[in-house]
N, C-alpha and C positions, 0 to 999 in steps of 0.2 A: 124258101122264102116264107116269111111269116106274114099273117094278115089274111084278107079274104080277097077273092078274085071277082071282078065284075062280070056280068052276063055277056054284054056285047063287047065292050072295049075296056082294056085295062091300062091304067097309067100308074107306073111305078113311082112312088114318092121317095123323098130322101129317107124317110123312116122305114122304108122297106114294105110299106103297105100298098096294096093295089086296089084302090076304090074304083067303083063302077063309073066309067066316063062315057056318057052317051053322046 
C-alpha cells in the first residue's frame, strides 16, 4: 500500500492512502 499510515487509527481511502483518523 502506498501513502502514510496514521498513528492511532487508519482509514483507507479510494486513492489507497491511509490518513490519520482520530
